C-alpha positions in Angstrom: 0.0 0.0 0.0 3.1 2.3 0.3 6.4 2.4 -1.5 9.1 0.3 0.1 11.2 2.7 2.2 15.0 2.8 2.0 17.0 2.0 5.1 20.0 3.8 6.6 23.1 1.9 7.6 21.8 1.4 11.1 18.6 -0.3 9.7 16.2 2.6 10.3 13.6 3.1 7.5 13.5 6.5 5.8 10.0 7.8 5.0 9.8 10.7 2.5 7.0 13.2 1.7 5.9 10.7 -1.0 5.3 8.0 1.7 3.3 10.5 3.8 1.2 11.4 0.8 0.6 7.7 -0.1 -0.5 7.0 3.5 -2.9 9.9 3.2 -4.3 8.4 0.0 -4.8 5.0 1.6 -6.4 6.5 4.7 -8.8 8.6 2.5 -9.6 5.6 0.2 -10.6 3.3 3.0 -12.4 5.8 5.2 -15.7 4.8 3.5 -15.5 1.3 2.2 -18.2 0.6 -0.4 -18.3 -3.2 -1.1 -20.8 -3.7 -3.9 -20.0 -3.9 -7.6 -16.3 -4.5 -7.1 -15.8 -1.0 -5.8 -13.6 -2.1 -3.0 -11.3 -4.0 -5.3 -11.0 -1.0 -7.6 -10.0 1.3 -4.8 -7.5 -1.2 -3.5 -6.0 -1.5 -7.0 -5.8 2.3 -7.2 -3.9 2.5 -3.9 -1.5 -0.2 -5.0 -0.9 1.5 -8.4 -0.2 4.7 -6.6 2.2 3.0 -4.3 4.0 1.5 -7.3 4.4 5.0 -8.8 2.0 4.4 -11.6 0.0 7.5 -11.0 -1.6 7.6 -14.4 -3.2 4.2 -13.8 -4.2 5.3 -10.3 -5.9 8.3 -11.7 -7.8 6.2 -14.3 -8.9 3.8 -11.6 -10.1 6.6 -9.4 -12.1 8.1 -12.2 -13.7 4.7 -12.9 -14.4 4.4 -9.2 -16.1 7.8 -9.1 -18.2 6.9 -12.2 -19.4 3.7 -10.6 -20.2 5.5 -7.4 -22.4 7.8 -9.4 -24.3 4.8 -10.8 -24.7 3.3 -7.3 -26.2 6.6 -6.1 -28.5 6.6 -9.1 -29.6 3.1 -8.2 -30.2 4.1 -4.6 -32.3 7.1 -5.6 -34.3 5.1 -8.1 -35.1 2.5 -5.4 -36.5 5.2 -3.2 -38.7 6.4 -6.1 -39.9 2.8 -6.6 -40.8 2.5 -2.9 -42.7 5.9 -3.1 -44.6 4.6 -6.1 -45.5 1.4 -4.3 -46.6 3.3 -1.2 -48.7 5.8 -3.2 -50.6 2.8 -4.8 -51.3 1.2 -1.5 -54.9 2.3 -1.5 -55.7 0.0 -4.5 -56.1 -3.3 -2.7 -57.2 -6.5 -4.2 -58.2 -9.6 -2.1 -55.1 -11.7 -2.6 -53.5 -14.7 -0.9 -50.6 -16.7 -2.1 -48.4 -19.5 -0.9 -44.7 -19.1 -0.6 -43.9 -20.9 -3.9 -46.5 -18.7 -5.7 -45.0 -15.6 -4.2 -41.5 -16.7 -5.2 -42.6 -17.2 -8.8 -44.7 -14.0 -8.9 -41.9 -11.7 -7.6 -38.9 -13.6 -9.0 -37.5 -14.1 -5.6 -36.0 -17.5 -4.4 -37.8 -19.3 -1.6 -34.5 -19.2 0.4 -34.4 -15.4 0.1 -38.0 -15.2 1.3 -37.1 -17.4 4.3 -34.0 -15.2 5.0 -36.1 -12.0 5.0 -38.6 -13.5 7.3 -35.9 -14.8 9.7 -34.4 -11.3 9.8 -37.7 -9.9 10.9 -38.5 -8.0 7.7 -41.8 -9.8 7.3 -44.2 -11.8 9.5 -46.5 -14.0 7.5 -49.7 -15.4 9.0 -50.3 -19.2 8.8 -53.5 -21.1 8.0 -54.8 -23.8 10.3 -52.9 -26.4 8.2 -49.6 -24.5 8.9 -49.1 -23.1 5.4 -48.1 -19.5 5.1 -50.5 -17.2 3.3 -49.2 -14.0 1.8 -51.7 -11.2 1.6 -51.7 -8.1 -0.6 -50.0 -6.1 2.2 -47.3 -8.8 2.4 -46.7 -8.6 -1.4 -46.5 -4.8 -1.3 -43.9 -5.1 1.5 -41.9 -7.7 -0.4 -41.8 -5.4 -3.4 -40.4 -2.7 -1.2 -37.8 -5.0 0.2 -36.8 -6.4 -3.2 -36.3 -3.0 -4.7 -34.1 -1.8 -1.8 -32.1 -4.9 -1.7 -31.4 -4.7 -5.4 -29.9 -1.2 -4.7 -27.7 -2.6 -1.9 -29.5 -1.1 1.1 -28.8 -3.2 4.2 -31.4 -5.4 5.8 -31.1 -3.3 8.9 -31.8 -0.1 7.0 -34.9 -1.7 5.4 -36.1 -3.0 8.7 -35.9 0.5 10.1 -37.8 1.9 7.2 -40.6 -0.7 7.4 -40.9 -0.1 11.2 -41.3 3.6 10.5 -43.8 3.1 7.8 -45.9 0.8 10.0 -46.1 3.7 12.5 -46.5 6.5 9.9 -47.3 5.8 6.2 -46.2 9.3 5.4 -42.6 8.7 6.8 -39.9 10.3 4.7 -38.4 7.3 3.0 -34.9 8.8 2.3 -34.5 10.0 5.9 -35.7 6.7 7.4 -33.2 4.7 5.2 -30.3 6.9 6.2 -30.9 7.4 9.9 -30.2 4.1 11.8 -32.0 3.3 15.0 -30.5 4.7 18.1 -30.2 1.2 19.6 -27.9 0.0 16.9 -24.4 -0.3 18.3 -22.7 -1.0 14.9 -23.5 1.0 11.8 -22.5 -0.3 8.4 -22.0 1.6 5.2 -25.1 0.1 3.7 -27.1 1.2 6.8 -26.6 4.8 5.5 -26.2 4.0 1.8 -26.9 7.4 0.2 -24.8 9.3 2.8 -22.0 6.8 2.5 -21.9 6.9 -1.3 -21.9 10.7 -1.2 -19.0 10.7 1.3 -17.0 8.2 -0.7 -17.5 10.4 -3.8 -16.1 13.4 -2.0 -13.1 11.3 -0.8 -12.6 10.1 -4.4 -12.4 13.7 -5.6 -9.8 14.4 -2.9 -7.7 11.4 -4.0 -7.7 12.7 -7.6 -6.2 16.0 -6.4 -3.6 14.1 -4.3 -2.6 11.9 -7.2 -2.2 14.9 -9.5 0.3 16.4 -7.0 2.1 13.1 -6.5 2.8 12.9 -10.3 5.4 15.6 -9.7 7.2 13.5 -7.1 10.2 11.3 -8.0 10.4 7.9 -6.3 
């Protein structure tokens, strides 16, 4: 992650301004770690390219990283719009009941995924007397919300927080609910505050570009 430092005769390593700048780049790059879509690998490759003195490659990788961050932000915003559309159509109810397999085929979601969402508390499905789960129109609407947000890489925790808020107040601001974790949460992941994290990562990427342009003038 940093150039190999030279050693003095007594064995002490000598760190130059270049090393200090490279450490700053690494620290900035990993301050907000976005995992989806190969973004973490790209930023790791950028740091290594910079450490090897290939600043042109590092700049190209940083620009690609920023472009992909923009796409992830667009996906996150589009998912919010989809949820808003689903919520605005919630008054149009049809008497509906489906079994798990039927729901899986209807929404294009695997049965294992449905089980996972239920195990994580995103959905509680009522059972008939024979023990079979029966998914109602409300359940289907909620699953559509979950599916849209998961496709955009929102965390299960963020979605659970949103659903909890919507159950209390259907007029809840969706963007705010998704980006404000519950106070009881002791560990907050990047995807628990996805839009905020993507925006911060983008700002850091712009800072890295400026650093790399300066480092091009350094001699290893």
